[in-house]
C-alpha positions, 0 to 999 in steps of 0.5 A: 672353897666352891668356884662356880662360872657364871653365865650371866649377872642375873646368875647373882643376887645384887644385894650380896653382891654390893654386901661383900663389896662393903667389907671388900679390898676394894670397896668402888663405885665402880666394882657395885653390882650395877655399874659392872652388870650395866659395863659389860651390856654396853662393853665399856660403851663398845671397847670391847666388840667379842667378849666372853664372861669369865664371871668367877664366885667363890663360897663356903658353906654357903657364904660368900667368899669372893668375886672375880668379874673377868672376861676373855678378849683378844687383847695386843693379839693374843687372848687375855682375861681382863678386869669388867670395866676395862680399860677406859671408863673403870678408874678402879678395879679389883679381885671383891674379897675380905681380906682375910680371905683374899689371899686363898681365894686368889690361889684357888681363883687361879687353879680355877682358871688354869684347870677350867680355861686353861686353852681359852687364855694365855694373859691376865691384864687387869688394869687400874688396880690400887696400889694399895691393893694387896692385889698387886703383891697376891699376884707377884708371889703366885707368878713365882711360886708357879712360874708364871711371869709377873710384869707391873708397872704404874699405868696412871695417877690419880690425885685426891685431897684430904679433907677434915671439914675445914676448907679454909686449912684445906686452903692454907694446905695449897701452894699460896698462889694458887690460894690467891687465885683459887680465892681471887677467881671465886671472889671475881665471880660473885662480885661480876652480876652475872647471878653466878651460883652454883646447884647440885641437882636434884634429878628432878628429870633425870634424861634432861639433866643427863642431856644438859651434862652432856652438852657441856662435857661435849665443849671439849674436842676431845670428849667430843671425840671421846662421847661416840654414839656407843660411849654416849650410850654407856655414860648416860647409862653411868650416871642412870647407874648412879642416880638410882642407887644413891651414889650420883652427886652432880652439880653446876654452875650458872651465870647469865642464866644459864648452866656453864659448867658440870661436875658429875661425881658420885658420893660414897664411901665419905668421900667424892669421887671427880668422874667428868666435868664440862664447861660452857667454852663462851664463859672462859672469863668466869673461869667456870671449871676453877669455880665449881671445883672450889665450892664442891671442897668447900662443901665436901668440908662442911659435909664431913666427907673426909676426900676428894678423889680427881681419880685417873689423869694427870690435868694441871688444875688438879695438882694446883688445887693440891691434889698428891699422887696415888696410882693406880696400876697396870699387872701382866701374868703371862702363864706359859 
């Protein structure tokens, strides 16, 4: 297997990258070429001011076997190799490689990193690895065989709702009190005579739709603080990229002729990924967040989506809607 270090994303073919991702151990929107390239361009909304791209591929007889999207940065006082997308806005990260090639790709990758950049990094620090990823066990085995220190911990819960096409069946699995609450809030919104309706944005004017979403998102004071200018630019890039590549699913709820809630999701891999949301605090009597989410879940059922993934975070409402925890992990491997 031949390993190559690339200095820029332009050196890799986007279609070849994404074709490999479809068969990879972790196929998520955050690992697509266009997302990774945009994240790197803006360094995660300014999360990383000084970083060096370490974009490694492996080929065998000309065939792309694996991609390791990495960068080196000072982290917790020492230089570390992190996955592109770390840490805050990319919920799932991993190596891009087929299961059959995973073990030998990782072995060769660690040999390549240890020999080519031995003086540049002191650890791997990989966040947001899905708890089902084979990378977890493989990193532990490699660390033990090399005498490296291996540390693994749960980083965040990622609640999910399994769906089978029947909205009533989904509701029957929700705790009784919460099931009644969902139905009550839907009924109250319909009966309010305030013109409550929801819709999926057609993105006919992308920049205006992005503005509408961000305006609702920043009604939350914590999110407003998060949306400093570099992060606002990054978020616009994420939404624009998802739209241009066909996996954006942006919905709004209206009342009294104005938008009162928004949900930014990714429609990818026959499931909906709940990325972020916002509500107008002046309309809380209509429970806009709950009402919109209920409509979204009903849409998922009616349109054959097999899962709604809340992604990272343990907010209470996710469990009230029946979310069941999976997790993303943090793994540190210290090579000294």
